[in-house]
TILUM-247427 format. One record per atom (N, C-alpha, C): atom name; x, y, z; residue in three letters; residue number from 1. Coordinates in steps of 0.05 Angstrom, whole numbers, plus 5000, padded with zeros to 4 digits. Atoms other than C-alpha are relative to their C-alpha. Last residue first. Example, Ala and Ser with C-alpha at 12.3 -4.5 7.8 and 13.67 -1.06 7.14 Angstrom:
TILUM-247427
<N; <4984; 4976; 4999>; SER; 2>
<CA; <5273; 4979; 5143>; SER; 2>
<C; <4985; 5022; 5014>; SER; 2>
<N; <5018; 4976; 5000>; ALA; 1>
<CA; <5246; 4910; 5156>; ALA; 1>
<C; <5018; 5024; 5000>; ALA; 1>
***
This chain:
TILUM-247427
<N; <5027; 4995; 5008>; CYS; 142>
<CA; <5959; 7582; 2927>; CYS; 142>
<C; <4980; 4995; 5022>; CYS; 142>
<N; <5011; 4977; 4986>; GLY; 141>
<CA; <6029; 7587; 2956>; GLY; 141>
<C; <4972; 5007; 4992>; GLY; 141>
<N; <4998; 4976; 5017>; GLU; 140>
<CA; <6062; 7543; 2904>; GLU; 140>
<C; <4987; 5024; 5013>; GLU; 140>
<N; <4972; 4991; 5003>; ASP; 139>
<CA; <6077; 7488; 2955>; ASP; 139>
<C; <5003; 5025; 4983>; ASP; 139>
<N; <4983; 5019; 5014>; ASP; 138>
<CA; <6004; 7482; 2975>; ASP; 138>
<C; <5027; 5012; 4995>; ASP; 138>
<N; <4995; 4992; 5027>; GLN; 137>
<CA; <5975; 7526; 3029>; GLN; 137>
<C; <5016; 4978; 4986>; GLN; 137>
<N; <4972; 4999; 5009>; LEU; 136>
<CA; <5946; 7499; 3093>; LEU; 136>
<C; <5001; 5010; 4971>; LEU; 136>
<N; <5003; 4995; 5028>; TYR; 135>
<CA; <5880; 7513; 3127>; TYR; 135>
<C; <5028; 5006; 4989>; TYR; 135>
<N; <4980; 4982; 5011>; ASN; 134>
<CA; <5886; 7480; 3195>; ASN; 134>
<C; <4996; 5003; 4969>; ASN; 134>
<N; <5006; 4998; 5029>; THR; 133>
<CA; <5830; 7449; 3235>; THR; 133>
<C; <5019; 5021; 4989>; THR; 133>
<N; <4989; 4979; 5017>; GLU; 132>
<CA; <5852; 7426; 3304>; GLU; 132>
<C; <4988; 4998; 4972>; GLU; 132>
<N; <4985; 4980; 4985>; ILE; 131>
<CA; <5828; 7386; 3364>; ILE; 131>
<C; <5011; 5023; 4984>; ILE; 131>
<N; <4988; 4981; 5020>; LEU; 130>
<CA; <5773; 7343; 3335>; LEU; 130>
<C; <5014; 5022; 5015>; LEU; 130>
<N; <4982; 5014; 5018>; ASN; 129>
<CA; <5763; 7285; 3385>; ASN; 129>
<C; <5012; 5018; 4978>; ASN; 129>
<N; <4977; 5014; 4988>; ASP; 128>
<CA; <5736; 7319; 3447>; ASP; 128>
<C; <5019; 4988; 4980>; ASP; 128>
<N; <4982; 4981; 4988>; ALA; 127>
<CA; <5690; 7372; 3418>; ALA; 127>
<C; <5025; 4986; 5012>; ALA; 127>
<N; <5010; 4989; 4975>; ASN; 126>
<CA; <5657; 7321; 3373>; ASN; 126>
<C; <5022; 5018; 5012>; ASN; 126>
<N; <4982; 4978; 4992>; ILE; 125>
<CA; <5663; 7296; 3302>; ILE; 125>
<C; <4988; 5011; 5025>; ILE; 125>
<N; <5012; 4975; 4993>; GLU; 124>
<CA; <5629; 7229; 3291>; GLU; 124>
<C; <5022; 5020; 5006>; GLU; 124>
<N; <5028; 5001; 5009>; PHE; 123>
<CA; <5644; 7161; 3262>; PHE; 123>
<C; <4985; 5025; 5007>; PHE; 123>
<N; <5018; 4987; 4982>; PHE; 122>
<CA; <5720; 7166; 3265>; PHE; 122>
<C; <4972; 5001; 4989>; PHE; 122>
<N; <5025; 4995; 5013>; VAL; 121>
<CA; <5766; 7116; 3231>; VAL; 121>
<C; <4982; 5013; 5021>; VAL; 121>
<N; <5025; 5002; 4985>; ALA; 120>
<CA; <5837; 7115; 3255>; ALA; 120>
<C; <4977; 5005; 4981>; ALA; 120>
<N; <5016; 4976; 4999>; GLY; 119>
<CA; <5909; 7109; 3233>; GLY; 119>
<C; <4975; 4996; 5017>; GLY; 119>
<N; <4984; 4977; 5010>; ASP; 118>
<CA; <5961; 7057; 3215>; ASP; 118>
<C; <4984; 5026; 5001>; ASP; 118>
<N; <4971; 5004; 5000>; PRO; 117>
<CA; <5940; 6993; 3251>; PRO; 117>
<C; <5016; 5025; 4991>; PRO; 117>
<N; <4993; 5022; 5018>; THR; 116>
<CA; <5869; 7019; 3264>; THR; 116>
<C; <5031; 4997; 5001>; THR; 116>
<N; <4972; 4998; 5008>; ILE; 115>
<CA; <5842; 7062; 3321>; ILE; 115>
<C; <5007; 4975; 4984>; ILE; 115>
<N; <4983; 5023; 4995>; ILE; 114>
<CA; <5767; 7061; 3322>; ILE; 114>
<C; <5028; 5006; 4990>; ILE; 114>
<N; <4980; 5007; 5020>; GLY; 113>
<CA; <5717; 7118; 3327>; GLY; 113>
<C; <5015; 4975; 5008>; GLY; 113>
<N; <4998; 4979; 5020>; ASP; 112>
<CA; <5662; 7154; 3365>; ASP; 112>
<C; <5021; 4994; 4979>; ASP; 112>
<N; <4973; 4992; 5006>; CYS; 111>
<CA; <5638; 7095; 3406>; CYS; 111>
<C; <5000; 5022; 4979>; CYS; 111>
<N; <4980; 5004; 4980>; GLY; 110>
<CA; <5578; 7069; 3443>; GLY; 110>
<C; <5028; 5009; 4994>; GLY; 110>
<N; <5008; 4986; 4976>; ASP; 109>
<CA; <5520; 7095; 3402>; ASP; 109>
<C; <5021; 4999; 5021>; ASP; 109>
<N; <4987; 4974; 4999>; PHE; 108>
<CA; <5556; 7073; 3339>; PHE; 108>
<C; <4992; 5016; 5024>; PHE; 108>
<N; <4972; 5002; 4994>; PHE; 107>
<CA; <5537; 7000; 3349>; PHE; 107>
<C; <5013; 5027; 5005>; PHE; 107>
<N; <4992; 4978; 4981>; ASN; 106>
<CA; <5463; 7015; 3351>; ASN; 106>
<C; <5029; 4998; 5008>; ASN; 106>
<N; <4995; 5014; 4974>; ARG; 105>
<CA; <5446; 6948; 3317>; ARG; 105>
<C; <5011; 5019; 5021>; ARG; 105>
<N; <5025; 5014; 4993>; ASP; 104>
<CA; <5413; 6982; 3256>; ASP; 104>
<C; <5003; 4986; 5027>; ASP; 104>
<N; <5020; 4980; 4991>; TYR; 103>
<CA; <5473; 7029; 3253>; TYR; 103>
<C; <4975; 4986; 5010>; TYR; 103>
<N; <4991; 4991; 4974>; LEU; 102>
<CA; <5521; 6969; 3249>; LEU; 102>
<C; <4981; 5021; 5012>; LEU; 102>
<N; <5003; 5022; 4982>; PHE; 101>
<CA; <5482; 6938; 3192>; PHE; 101>
<C; <5007; 5008; 5028>; PHE; 101>
<N; <5029; 5000; 4993>; ASN; 100>
<CA; <5479; 7006; 3158>; ASN; 100>
<C; <4993; 4977; 5019>; ASN; 100>
<N; <5005; 4977; 4983>; ILE; 99>
<CA; <5555; 7009; 3161>; ILE; 99>
<C; <4971; 5001; 5008>; ILE; 99>
<N; <4989; 5007; 4974>; PHE; 98>
<CA; <5560; 6938; 3133>; PHE; 98>
<C; <4995; 5023; 5020>; PHE; 98>
<N; <5018; 5021; 4989>; GLU; 97>
<CA; <5514; 6955; 3075>; GLU; 97>
<C; <5009; 4992; 5028>; GLU; 97>
<N; <5023; 4987; 4989>; ILE; 96>
<CA; <5553; 7019; 3062>; ILE; 96>
<C; <4980; 4980; 5013>; ILE; 96>
<N; <5022; 5017; 5007>; ASP; 95>
<CA; <5618; 6980; 3054>; ASP; 95>
<C; <4974; 5011; 5013>; ASP; 95>
<N; <5010; 4990; 5026>; ASP; 94>
<CA; <5674; 7032; 3054>; ASP; 94>
<C; <4976; 4984; 4991>; ASP; 94>
<N; <5009; 4973; 4995>; TRP; 93>
<CA; <5688; 7020; 3129>; TRP; 93>
<C; <4991; 5014; 4974>; TRP; 93>
<N; <5028; 5001; 4993>; ALA; 92>
<CA; <5692; 6945; 3115>; ALA; 92>
<C; <4988; 5028; 5003>; ALA; 92>
<N; <5011; 5025; 4992>; GLY; 91>
<CA; <5759; 6955; 3080>; GLY; 91>
<C; <4970; 5002; 5005>; GLY; 91>
<N; <5016; 4998; 4976>; ALA; 90>
<CA; <5783; 7026; 3079>; ALA; 90>
<C; <4986; 4975; 5009>; ALA; 90>
<N; <5015; 5025; 5003>; THR; 89>
<CA; <5839; 7016; 3030>; THR; 89>
<C; <4983; 4996; 5025>; THR; 89>
<N; <5003; 5008; 5028>; ASP; 88>
<CA; <5871; 7084; 3017>; ASP; 88>
<C; <4984; 4974; 4996>; ASP; 88>
<N; <5008; 4977; 5016>; VAL; 87>
<CA; <5862; 7118; 3085>; VAL; 87>
<C; <4995; 4992; 4971>; VAL; 87>
<N; <5028; 4992; 4996>; ILE; 86>
<CA; <5861; 7054; 3127>; ILE; 86>
<C; <4991; 5023; 4981>; ILE; 86>
<N; <4998; 4974; 5012>; ASN; 85>
<CA; <5926; 7024; 3101>; ASN; 85>
<C; <4972; 5012; 5000>; ASN; 85>
<N; <4974; 4988; 4993>; SER; 84>
<CA; <5937; 6962; 3144>; SER; 84>
<C; <5004; 5027; 4988>; SER; 84>
<N; <4980; 5002; 5022>; PRO; 83>
<CA; <5863; 6945; 3141>; PRO; 83>
<C; <5026; 5014; 5008>; PRO; 83>
<N; <4978; 4983; 4992>; TYR; 82>
<CA; <5826; 6937; 3208>; TYR; 82>
<C; <5022; 4999; 4979>; TYR; 82>
<N; <5007; 4980; 4980>; LEU; 81>
<CA; <5757; 6910; 3194>; LEU; 81>
<C; <5022; 5020; 5006>; LEU; 81>
<N; <5023; 4985; 5010>; ILE; 80>
<CA; <5771; 6874; 3128>; ILE; 80>
<C; <4993; 5022; 5020>; ILE; 80>
<N; <4991; 4982; 5022>; ASP; 79>
<CA; <5840; 6852; 3149>; ASP; 79>
<C; <4978; 5017; 4989>; ASP; 79>
<N; <4984; 4979; 4987>; ILE; 78>
<CA; <5812; 6824; 3215>; ILE; 78>
<C; <5011; 5020; 4979>; ILE; 78>
<N; <5017; 4981; 4986>; LEU; 77>
<CA; <5757; 6787; 3177>; LEU; 77>
<C; <5016; 5023; 5013>; LEU; 77>
<N; <4983; 4977; 4994>; ASP; 76>
<CA; <5805; 6753; 3130>; ASP; 76>
<C; <4985; 5022; 5014>; ASP; 76>
<N; <4976; 5010; 4987>; ASP; 75>
<CA; <5772; 6685; 3127>; ASP; 75>
<C; <5018; 5022; 5009>; ASP; 75>
<N; <4976; 4985; 5006>; ALA; 74>
<CA; <5704; 6717; 3112>; ALA; 74>
<C; <5024; 4988; 5016>; ALA; 74>
<N; <4978; 5019; 5007>; ASN; 73>
<CA; <5649; 6665; 3112>; ASN; 73>
<C; <5026; 5014; 4994>; ASN; 73>
<N; <5003; 5028; 4990>; GLU; 72>
<CA; <5592; 6702; 3147>; GLU; 72>
<C; <5025; 4983; 4996>; GLU; 72>
<N; <4983; 5013; 5020>; TYR; 71>
<CA; <5612; 6774; 3134>; TYR; 71>
<C; <5003; 4971; 5007>; TYR; 71>
<N; <5005; 4987; 5026>; PHE; 70>
<CA; <5553; 6804; 3173>; PHE; 70>
<C; <5016; 4986; 4977>; PHE; 70>
<N; <5028; 5005; 5007>; GLU; 69>
<CA; <5555; 6757; 3233>; GLU; 69>
<C; <4994; 5010; 4972>; GLU; 69>
<N; <5001; 5029; 5006>; ALA; 68>
<CA; <5631; 6758; 3236>; ALA; 68>
<C; <4971; 4992; 4992>; ALA; 68>
<N; <4988; 5004; 5026>; ALA; 67>
<CA; <5627; 6834; 3232>; ALA; 67>
<C; <5000; 4971; 4991>; ALA; 67>
<N; <5019; 4989; 5020>; LEU; 66>
<CA; <5578; 6837; 3290>; LEU; 66>
<C; <5011; 4996; 4972>; LEU; 66>
<N; <5023; 5018; 5000>; LYS; 65>
<CA; <5623; 6792; 3333>; LYS; 65>
<C; <4980; 5009; 4978>; LYS; 65>
<N; <4991; 5025; 5013>; ASN; 64>
<CA; <5685; 6832; 3316>; ASN; 64>
<C; <4977; 4980; 4997>; ASN; 64>
<N; <4996; 4994; 5028>; LEU; 63>
<CA; <5649; 6897; 3333>; LEU; 63>
<C; <5008; 4975; 4985>; LEU; 63>
<N; <5026; 4998; 5011>; GLU; 62>
<CA; <5626; 6868; 3400>; GLU; 62>
<C; <5001; 5006; 4970>; GLU; 62>
<N; <5013; 5026; 5001>; ALA; 61>
<CA; <5696; 6844; 3417>; ALA; 61>
<C; <4972; 5002; 4987>; ALA; 61>
<N; <5012; 5004; 5027>; VAL; 60>
<CA; <5729; 6910; 3397>; VAL; 60>
<C; <4985; 4973; 4998>; VAL; 60>
<N; <5014; 4976; 5010>; GLU; 59>
<CA; <5745; 6937; 3466>; GLU; 59>
<C; <4985; 4995; 4975>; GLU; 59>
<N; <5024; 4996; 4984>; GLU; 58>
<CA; <5761; 6868; 3497>; GLU; 58>
<C; <4984; 5025; 4990>; GLU; 58>
<N; <5022; 5019; 5007>; LYS; 57>
<CA; <5808; 6852; 3440>; LYS; 57>
<C; <4975; 5005; 5016>; LYS; 57>
<N; <5010; 5008; 4973>; LYS; 56>
<CA; <5852; 6913; 3450>; LYS; 56>
<C; <4974; 4984; 4996>; LYS; 56>
<N; <4981; 5017; 4986>; GLY; 55>
<CA; <5894; 6920; 3387>; GLY; 55>
<C; <4991; 4991; 5027>; GLY; 55>
<N; <5000; 5026; 5013>; TRP; 54>
<CA; <5836; 6948; 3345>; TRP; 54>
<C; <5018; 4980; 5015>; TRP; 54>
<N; <4974; 5006; 5012>; SER; 53>
<CA; <5829; 7006; 3393>; SER; 53>
<C; <5000; 4972; 4990>; SER; 53>
<N; <4991; 5028; 4997>; LEU; 52>
<CA; <5761; 7036; 3410>; LEU; 52>
<C; <5028; 4997; 4987>; LEU; 52>
<N; <4986; 5010; 5024>; THR; 51>
<CA; <5748; 7111; 3416>; THR; 51>
<C; <5011; 4972; 5007>; THR; 51>
<N; <5019; 5015; 5017>; ARG; 50>
<CA; <5696; 7130; 3469>; ARG; 50>
<C; <5012; 4988; 4975>; ARG; 50>
<N; <5007; 5024; 4984>; LYS; 49>
<CA; <5748; 7151; 3521>; LYS; 49>
<C; <4980; 4983; 4985>; LYS; 49>
<N; <5013; 4992; 4975>; THR; 48>
<CA; <5774; 7197; 3467>; THR; 48>
<C; <4995; 4975; 5016>; THR; 48>
<N; <5019; 5019; 4988>; PRO; 47>
<CA; <5823; 7187; 3410>; PRO; 47>
<C; <4988; 5011; 5026>; PRO; 47>
<N; <4987; 5016; 4979>; VAL; 46>
<CA; <5854; 7248; 3378>; VAL; 46>
<C; <4979; 4980; 5010>; VAL; 46>
<N; <5017; 5014; 4981>; PHE; 45>
<CA; <5836; 7282; 3312>; PHE; 45>
<C; <5017; 4986; 5021>; PHE; 45>
<N; <4985; 5017; 4982>; VAL; 44>
<CA; <5873; 7333; 3270>; VAL; 44>
<C; <4981; 4989; 5022>; VAL; 44>
<N; <5013; 5003; 4974>; ARG; 43>
<CA; <5838; 7363; 3211>; ARG; 43>
<C; <5016; 4980; 5016>; ARG; 43>
<N; <4991; 5021; 4983>; GLN; 42>
<CA; <5879; 7390; 3153>; GLN; 42>
<C; <4984; 5000; 5026>; GLN; 42>
<N; <5013; 4996; 4974>; ILE; 41>
<CA; <5847; 7430; 3098>; ILE; 41>
<C; <5007; 4976; 5017>; ILE; 41>
<N; <4986; 4981; 4984>; ASP; 40>
<CA; <5896; 7432; 3040>; ASP; 40>
<C; <4986; 5007; 5026>; ASP; 40>
<N; <5009; 4972; 4999>; GLY; 39>
<CA; <5874; 7370; 3003>; GLY; 39>
<C; <5015; 5017; 5019>; GLY; 39>
<N; <5029; 4997; 5003>; TYR; 38>
<CA; <5876; 7295; 2992>; TYR; 38>
<C; <4990; 5029; 5002>; TYR; 38>
<N; <5007; 4995; 5028>; HIS; 37>
<CA; <5951; 7294; 2977>; HIS; 37>
<C; <4969; 5003; 4997>; HIS; 37>
<N; <4998; 4972; 5006>; ARG; 36>
<CA; <5966; 7302; 3052>; ARG; 36>
<C; <4990; 5006; 4971>; ARG; 36>
<N; <5026; 4992; 5012>; SER; 35>
<CA; <5943; 7232; 3067>; SER; 35>
<C; <4999; 5029; 4991>; SER; 35>
<N; <5012; 5022; 5015>; ARG; 34>
<CA; <6009; 7196; 3081>; ARG; 34>
<C; <4973; 5008; 4987>; ARG; 34>
<N; <4991; 5000; 5028>; ASP; 33>
<CA; <6046; 7260; 3101>; ASP; 33>
<C; <4985; 4979; 4983>; ASP; 33>
<N; <5013; 4979; 5016>; PRO; 32>
<CA; <6006; 7270; 3165>; PRO; 32>
<C; <5008; 5000; 4970>; PRO; 32>
<N; <4978; 4984; 5010>; ASN; 31>
<CA; <6027; 7202; 3193>; ASN; 31>
<C; <4988; 5022; 4982>; ASN; 31>
<N; <4984; 4992; 4977>; ASP; 30>
<CA; <5975; 7169; 3237>; ASP; 30>
<C; <5024; 5016; 4992>; ASP; 30>
<N; <4974; 5014; 4999>; ALA; 29>
<CA; <5927; 7169; 3179>; ALA; 29>
<C; <5015; 5009; 5025>; ALA; 29>
<N; <4977; 4985; 4992>; CYS; 28>
<CA; <5854; 7188; 3185>; CYS; 28>
<C; <5025; 4983; 5000>; CYS; 28>
<N; <4976; 5017; 5000>; PHE; 27>
<CA; <5790; 7164; 3152>; PHE; 27>
<C; <5024; 5017; 5006>; PHE; 27>
<N; <4976; 4984; 5005>; ILE; 26>
<CA; <5726; 7201; 3171>; ILE; 26>
<C; <5025; 4982; 5003>; ILE; 26>
<N; <4978; 5016; 4990>; ILE; 25>
<CA; <5659; 7167; 3166>; ILE; 25>
<C; <5026; 5014; 4991>; ILE; 25>
<N; <5009; 5013; 4976>; ALA; 24>
<CA; <5597; 7211; 3161>; ALA; 24>
<C; <5022; 4982; 5012>; ALA; 24>
<N; <5002; 5029; 5002>; GLU; 23>
<CA; <5628; 7259; 3111>; GLU; 23>
<C; <4992; 4987; 5027>; GLU; 23>
<N; <5026; 5008; 4988>; THR; 22>
<CA; <5612; 7333; 3119>; THR; 22>
<C; <4997; 4969; 4999>; THR; 22>
<N; <4997; 5003; 4971>; MET; 21>
<CA; <5683; 7358; 3109>; MET; 21>
<C; <4974; 4992; 5013>; MET; 21>
<N; <4989; 5026; 4993>; GLN; 20>
<CA; <5683; 7346; 3034>; GLN; 20>
<C; <5002; 4995; 5030>; GLN; 20>
<N; <5021; 5020; 5006>; LYS; 19>
<CA; <5637; 7406; 3023>; LYS; 19>
<C; <5009; 4972; 5007>; LYS; 19>
<N; <5019; 5002; 4978>; GLY; 18>
<CA; <5688; 7450; 3059>; GLY; 18>
<C; <4978; 4979; 4995>; GLY; 18>
<N; <5018; 4978; 4997>; ASN; 17>
<CA; <5742; 7438; 3007>; ASN; 17>
<C; <4980; 4994; 5022>; ASN; 17>
<N; <4994; 4979; 5020>; ALA; 16>
<CA; <5802; 7395; 2989>; ALA; 16>
<C; <4982; 5025; 5004>; ALA; 16>
<N; <5022; 4996; 5018>; ARG; 15>
<CA; <5800; 7352; 3052>; ARG; 15>
<C; <5007; 5023; 4981>; ARG; 15>
<N; <4998; 4977; 5017>; TYR; 14>
<CA; <5856; 7323; 3095>; TYR; 14>
<C; <4976; 5001; 4981>; TYR; 14>
<N; <5019; 5003; 5022>; ASN; 13>
<CA; <5850; 7277; 3155>; ASN; 13>
<C; <5003; 5026; 4984>; ASN; 13>
<N; <5003; 4978; 5019>; TYR; 12>
<CA; <5905; 7268; 3206>; TYR; 12>
<C; <4982; 4993; 4977>; TYR; 12>
<N; <5008; 5012; 5025>; TYR; 11>
<CA; <5907; 7226; 3269>; TYR; 11>
<C; <4991; 5022; 4981>; TYR; 11>
<N; <5014; 4981; 5017>; ARG; 10>
<CA; <5942; 7245; 3333>; ARG; 10>
<C; <4996; 4987; 4973>; ARG; 10>
<N; <5006; 5008; 5027>; ASN; 9>
<CA; <5963; 7198; 3389>; ASN; 9>
<C; <4984; 5022; 4985>; ASN; 9>
<N; <4978; 4999; 5018>; LEU; 8>
<CA; <5997; 7225; 3451>; LEU; 8>
<C; <4993; 4995; 4971>; LEU; 8>
<N; <4988; 4974; 5003>; ALA; 7>
<CA; <5939; 7245; 3496>; ALA; 7>
<C; <5022; 5001; 4978>; ALA; 7>
<N; <5019; 4982; 5013>; ILE; 6>
<CA; <5899; 7182; 3486>; ILE; 6>
<C; <5013; 5026; 4994>; ILE; 6>
<N; <5002; 5009; 5028>; GLU; 5>
<CA; <5959; 7138; 3502>; GLU; 5>
<C; <4981; 5019; 4985>; GLU; 5>
<N; <4976; 4991; 5013>; ARG; 4>
<CA; <5970; 7179; 3566>; ARG; 4>
<C; <5000; 4992; 4971>; ARG; 4>
<N; <5001; 4971; 5003>; GLU; 3>
<CA; <5898; 7169; 3587>; GLU; 3>
<C; <5024; 5011; 4986>; GLU; 3>
<N; <5017; 4993; 5023>; ARG; 2>
<CA; <5902; 7094; 3571>; ARG; 2>
<C; <4998; 5030; 4997>; ARG; 2>
<N; <4985; 5001; 5025>; MET; 1>
<CA; <5962; 7086; 3617>; MET; 1>
<C; <4983; 5008; 4976>; MET; 1>
***
């Protein structure tokens, strides 16, 4: 079933120019219209065998443990890690100190991204997860 799930899900990231395409953490929406306003360069990502899913507790157990260690007294840990609007409210994924904490513990060695309630966060671009780059025109044809 996991292979079929991987094949069906697509996540969309938009950038305004090539310089913006070098980010280390890539926020993607599961609906292409939700993040279209960020630019005319559309990248389409898919989960791989190395992509974790927030809804599968066994897959994210290590991440949850590390986050609980970092955010010691956070009552809303799940909301911080897996926000309901990942593109506009990135939660922990916008916290450079948390990201560095995970890097120091080699967390990213084992995964290339995480599926969130409404999209995904990718930590690397590789031949398996980036399947398309489309250069779109805006409505005025520019």
